[in-house]
C-alpha angles and dihedrals in degrees: 000000000000118000116242116225129189090262092059090070131078097193133035095230093065090042092054093045090052089047090056091045091050092054092045088063090068101025107044095189094050111128144181086260091056091047092050088052093049089052093045096242137111118274091229088055094051091046088050092048094046088046095053093244093112134028122232109258121224089248091054091045092055093046091051092050090051094049093046090045097233121185119240089260092048089049093054090049091047093050091053089054 
């Protein structure tokens, strides 16, 4: 199975959904609520972002990149998604 990298995505919603799915492979009880807590954001906000009801704010995008330990190059790409 090919490893998905940030660069294989063309929008942040798909990337975040894939990150949640990837973690669920090793942690069966991992949930959107757990991911939201890990990213220091509300679960309702994350659900709305993933569902397309809300866009990711610049502040949230920077918090996500910090938690996921993006390089500067990855950060620039993520912010353009």
